[in-house]
C-alpha positions in Angstrom: 126.9 135.1 38.4 129.7 132.4 37.7 130.1 129.3 39.9 132.1 130.5 42.4 129.9 133.0 43.4 126.7 130.7 43.7 128.7 128.5 45.5 129.7 131.0 47.9 125.9 132.4 48.0 124.7 128.6 49.0 127.4 128.5 51.6 126.0 132.3 53.1 122.6 130.7 52.9 123.6 127.2 54.9 125.5 129.2 57.2 122.3 131.9 58.1 119.9 128.7 58.3 121.9 127.1 61.0 122.8 130.0 62.8 118.6 131.0 62.7 118.2 127.1 64.0 121.2 127.8 66.7 119.2 130.7 68.0 115.5 129.1 67.5 117.1 126.5 69.9 118.6 128.7 72.2 115.5 131.0 72.5 113.1 127.9 72.8 115.7 126.5 75.7 115.6 130.1 77.4 111.7 129.7 77.5 111.5 126.7 78.8 114.0 127.3 81.2 112.2 130.3 81.9 108.8 129.0 82.2 110.5 125.9 84.6 111.9 128.5 86.8 108.5 130.4 87.1 106.5 126.7 88.1 109.7 126.1 90.3 109.1 129.4 91.9 105.4 129.1 92.0 105.4 125.7 93.7 107.8 126.9 96.5 105.2 129.8 97.1 102.7 127.7 97.0 104.5 125.0 99.5 105.5 127.8 101.9 101.4 128.6 102.4 100.2 125.5 102.3 103.0 124.3 104.5 103.3 126.7 107.1 102.8 125.5 110.5 99.6 126.9 110.9 97.1 126.6 113.8 93.9 125.8 112.2 90.8 126.7 113.9 87.9 126.0 111.7 87.6 124.2 108.7 84.6 124.1 106.4 84.3 122.6 103.0 81.9 121.6 100.1 82.3 118.4 98.8 79.9 118.9 95.7 76.9 117.3 97.5 77.4 118.7 101.0 78.8 121.3 102.7 80.4 120.9 106.7 82.1 122.9 109.0 84.1 122.2 112.1 85.5 124.3 114.5 88.1 123.8 118.0 86.4 124.3 121.2 87.8 125.8 124.1 89.3 122.5 125.0 90.7 122.3 121.4 88.6 119.4 120.5 86.9 119.2 116.7 83.0 120.0 116.9 80.6 119.7 113.8 79.7 123.4 113.7 76.0 122.9 112.8 75.6 120.9 116.0 78.6 120.7 118.6 76.9 118.1 120.6 77.4 115.7 118.1 79.6 113.0 119.4 82.2 113.7 116.7 84.9 110.9 115.7 87.6 114.2 114.8 89.7 111.9 113.0 88.8 112.9 109.5 88.8 116.3 110.3 92.4 116.2 112.0 93.6 113.9 108.9 92.5 116.8 106.7 94.4 119.3 108.5 96.9 117.4 108.5 97.2 117.0 105.1 96.6 120.9 104.7 100.1 121.3 106.9 101.7 118.7 104.9 100.4 119.3 101.0 102.8 119.1 98.6 101.6 119.9 94.5 102.4 117.1 92.5 102.8 119.1 89.4 102.9 123.1 88.9 101.1 124.9 85.5 101.7 128.1 85.0 101.8 128.3 81.5 98.7 125.3 80.6 95.1 125.2 79.3 92.4 127.5 79.8 90.4 127.3 83.2 87.6 125.5 81.8 89.6 122.6 80.3 91.0 122.0 84.1 86.9 122.3 85.6 88.6 125.8 87.4 85.8 128.0 85.7 83.3 126.1 88.1 85.3 124.6 90.8 82.8 121.5 91.9 84.2 121.2 95.6 86.1 124.0 97.7 87.5 124.3 101.3 88.6 126.9 103.6 90.7 126.5 106.6 91.4 129.4 109.2 93.1 130.2 111.5 92.9 131.9 114.9 94.0 135.3 113.8 91.7 135.0 110.8 94.5 133.9 108.1 92.8 131.8 106.0 94.0 128.9 103.1 91.5 128.2 100.4 91.3 125.8 97.6 89.1 125.0 94.5 88.8 121.4 93.0 88.3 120.8 89.4 88.3 118.1 87.4 90.4 114.5 88.1 93.2 113.8 86.2 93.2 111.5 83.1 94.4 108.5 85.3 91.8 109.5 88.2 94.0 109.5 90.9 94.6 113.6 91.4 92.4 116.8 90.9 93.1 120.1 89.3 93.2 122.7 92.0 93.3 126.7 92.3 94.5 128.1 95.6 93.7 131.3 97.3 91.4 132.6 95.0 94.2 133.0 92.4 93.5 132.0 88.9 97.1 130.9 88.3 98.8 128.9 88.6 96.8 125.5 88.3 98.2 122.8 90.9 97.9 118.8 90.6 97.6 117.3 94.0 96.7 113.4 94.8 92.8 112.3 95.4 93.6 111.8 99.2 92.4 114.7 100.4 88.9 114.7 98.5 88.7 111.1 99.6 88.7 112.3 103.3 86.1 115.4 102.3 83.9 112.8 100.8 82.8 111.2 103.9 79.4 111.8 105.6 79.1 113.4 108.8 77.2 110.2 110.3 80.3 108.1 109.4 82.0 110.2 111.4 80.1 109.9 114.8 81.9 108.1 117.7 80.2 105.1 118.2 79.1 103.6 121.4 81.3 100.8 123.0 79.6 98.1 124.3 80.3 96.6 127.4 82.3 93.3 127.3 79.6 90.8 128.1 81.1 87.4 128.4 79.4 84.2 130.1 80.9 85.0 133.5 79.5 88.5 133.6 76.2 88.4 132.6 73.8 88.2 135.6 70.5 88.1 133.4 69.3 88.4 129.8 65.6 89.5 129.3 64.2 89.5 125.6 60.9 91.5 125.1 59.1 91.6 122.1 56.0 89.1 120.8 57.3 87.0 123.3 59.1 87.5 126.8 62.3 85.4 127.8 64.4 85.7 130.8 67.7 84.0 131.3 70.1 83.5 134.2 72.9 81.6 134.7 73.9 78.8 137.5 77.7 79.1 137.5 79.7 76.0 138.8 83.1 75.9 139.5 85.0 72.5 138.4 87.7 71.0 140.6 90.0 72.2 138.0 89.3 75.9 138.7 87.3 76.1 135.5 83.5 77.5 135.5 80.8 75.5 133.8 77.4 78.1 133.4 74.0 76.5 133.1 71.5 79.0 131.6 67.9 78.5 132.9 64.5 80.0 131.9 61.7 79.4 133.7 63.3 76.8 135.9 63.9 74.9 132.9 67.7 74.3 131.7 67.8 75.9 128.1 71.9 76.0 128.0 71.9 74.2 124.1 69.0 76.5 123.0 70.6 79.7 124.2 74.1 79.1 123.1 73.8 80.8 120.1 72.1 83.9 121.8 74.6 84.0 124.5 77.3 83.9 121.9 75.7 87.1 119.9 75.5 89.1 123.3 79.6 88.6 123.4 79.9 89.8 120.1 77.5 92.6 120.0 79.1 95.9 118.3 77.5 99.0 117.0 78.1 99.5 113.2 77.3 102.8 112.2 75.0 105.8 113.1 71.9 106.0 111.2 70.4 109.3 112.3 71.4 111.6 115.2 68.4 113.8 116.9 65.4 111.7 114.7 62.5 113.1 114.2 59.1 111.3 115.4 58.5 109.8 111.9 62.1 108.8 111.4 61.5 106.6 115.0 58.2 105.2 113.8 59.4 104.6 110.0 62.4 102.8 111.6 59.8 100.5 113.6 60.6 101.9 117.7 56.9 102.7 118.1 56.7 98.6 118.9 60.8 97.8 119.5 62.1 94.4 120.5 63.9 95.0 123.4 66.9 93.3 125.3 67.6 94.1 128.7 71.0 92.7 130.3 72.3 93.1 133.8 76.0 92.3 134.1 79.0 92.9 136.2 81.7 95.6 135.3 85.7 95.0 135.5 85.5 96.6 139.0 82.6 93.7 139.9 79.9 96.8 139.5 76.4 95.7 138.7 75.1 97.6 135.9 72.2 97.6 133.0 72.3 97.9 129.4 68.9 98.0 127.6 69.0 98.0 123.4 66.1 98.7 121.5 65.8 97.0 118.1 63.8 97.9 115.2 63.5 96.9 111.8 65.7 95.8 109.1 67.2 98.6 107.1 66.5 99.4 103.3 69.5 97.2 102.2 68.2 94.3 104.3 71.9 93.9 106.0 71.4 95.5 109.2 69.0 96.3 111.7 68.2 99.9 113.5 68.9 99.7 117.2 69.2 102.4 120.0 71.2 102.2 123.2 69.6 103.0 126.7 68.4 106.4 126.7 70.5 107.5 123.6 67.5 109.0 121.2 70.3 108.5 118.5 69.3 105.6 115.8 72.3 103.2 115.0 72.7 99.8 113.5 73.7 96.6 113.8 74.7 93.8 111.3 71.9 91.7 110.7 73.3 88.4 111.1 74.6 89.5 114.1 71.3 89.3 116.1 69.6 87.1 114.6 69.2 84.4 117.7 68.3 87.6 119.8 65.5 88.8 117.8 64.1 85.4 116.8 63.7 84.1 120.8 61.8 87.9 121.6 60.0 87.3 118.6 59.2 83.5 118.9 60.9 82.1 121.8 64.2 80.1 122.6 62.8 77.0 120.2 62.8 79.4 117.0 66.1 81.0 118.3 67.7 77.4 117.9 66.1 77.1 114.7 67.3 80.3 113.6 71.0 79.9 114.6 70.9 76.3 112.8 69.6 78.1 109.7 72.3 80.1 110.0 75.0 77.4 110.4 73.5 75.5 107.2 73.8 78.8 105.3 77.3 79.3 106.4 78.2 75.8 105.6 76.6 75.9 102.0 78.7 78.8 101.1 81.9 77.5 102.5 
């Protein structure tokens, strides 16, 4: 083979190699385009299924720790399926349903790793939403993404594609049922509205107000107990009454054992007679149990409600001290609390 032939052969080899490279690039681009089109189609299908205007009437999910189910009643209100009488604040359930009707995958994976790699061979959490016609939407949640802000999921029992959604849905699913309890709203107890306060524990203390209208129309309240002026000693106690609020539900329909453990065999009671907005006389009774295990709250029951709730411990210090050791102790407790606040500041 002479030099000219060798040169021609080399040129042909280069051309063939170049053509092969071009063909490989074209094939890769076609495969990528086809895969992208497949993922876009899958994402569009998922969006269509998830975001269709479905009027869900039942919702159940298992968050990996607790399984909860909810259903719409005849009045269109969400109820806890295990106990429809439970005073459910349905804002969490509504938020989940709203998410389902507007949920769009952040990413759609049609040609990814194994299900095991995504934690979807054995999903740790599941959700099912059902329409009145019996149509269902099911989601299965696997691992969190590397940044921890999203989850891999499968939809409607299919093993492909794998979707990635934000962690907002699981955050709602993680909320405990007692954290969804509609808490009692205590009446507005201003000095001008309170007619009497009786605290009963180791001691029994009754406070009644004398109201005097000043020349400028303002009202001065003098608090008395046993005929004595105790306004100064009762100041923090009355302040606590005006700011009382329930912070959480601890036990709905508690057992007798739970009632005893929480200290309601011998509770400290606070009974208040007050005027409503319309001027009607009403009575509110609070029964206080022991401190909670964390030491930041005190168990409480409201009127005839058997549910055990909780109030912040420092919000009832003066009330509890007065019921246990009289107004002098309540005043001392308030001074100690004020000193602690000043030190912290």
